[in-house]
N, C-alpha and C positions, 0 to 999 in steps of 0.2 A: 861573682858569686851572689847568690840570692838566699836570704834567710826568710823562711816562711814561719811566722809566729801565730799560734792560735791559742786564745785564752777562752775558757768556758765558765759559765755560771750554771752549775748543776742544779737541777730541780730536786733538791733534797738528797738524802742518802742514797735512794734508789737511782737517781740521776747520776750521782757520782760513781756508783757501781757500774752503770752502763757506759759511762765515759771510760772508766778503767778497762772495761771489757773490749773496747774498740782499739786500745793502744797496741796490743799484739798484732792485730790485723794491719794497722798502719805501719808497724815496725817491719812486718813481712813484706809489705808493698815496697817500702824504702830499701830493704835489703836486696830486692830483686831488680831494681831499676838502675840502669847506667846513669851516671851524673848525679846521683844522690850521694852526698858525702857525709851525712850525719842525720841522726834522728835521736831526740831525747824528749822525755816527758816527766811530769811530776807535779806535786802540789805547789800552788803559788803561796809563798811565805809572806808576801806583801810587807816587807820590812819598812817601806816608806809610807805605808798607809794610804796608797792611792788606787789600789785595785782589788780591794777585798771581795768585791762582787764575783770576781773571776777566780774560783778556788782551785782550778786545775788547768794545765796547759801543756802544749808540746811545741817543738820547733823542728823544722826540717831544713837542712842545708843542701842547696842545689848548686851544681857547677854553673848552670846557665838557665835561661828561660825555657829552652827546649826540654830540659829534664823536668822542670816544674810542670810544663804542659803534659808531659807523659804521665806524671804523677796524678794530675787532675783528671785525666781521662781513664785511669786504671779502674776497672770494675770494682775491685776490692776497696779502693779509696772511696768510690761513690757509695758503696755499701756502708763503710765505716762512717762516712760523713752523715748519712741518714741516721745512723745510730746516735751520733753526737747531737744532731738537731733535735731528735726526740728526747734526749736526755737533759736538755738545757731549758732553763726558765725562759719562756717566750719563744722557744724554737730557735730560729735563725737570730732573733734579737738577743739571745743569750750567748752569742759567740762573737768574739772580737778577732779579726784577722789583720795582720800587717805583713807586708812583704818588703824586706829591706834589701837594697842593693849595697853590698859591702865589698 
């Protein structure tokens, strides 16, 4: 199983609103792809005080790398990704991505 984690540093309130607008698009992509076993998103509560910069995030669970590759190539994922880049401080630099093999 692969867990794809994305944390974002929104560019102000408008950026946060654009990030939230991309979440239903990603949810729909995930709901329609074989091998996607979960999608969740929400605000980062940063209880440990280590990631306050990243105010919002999401995670996608994949059965395998093939499902992840299908997600990456999906046109709506690409569109939502562009929305996220434009919504984050510094564009790509405002997004942290980790892929965990679990």
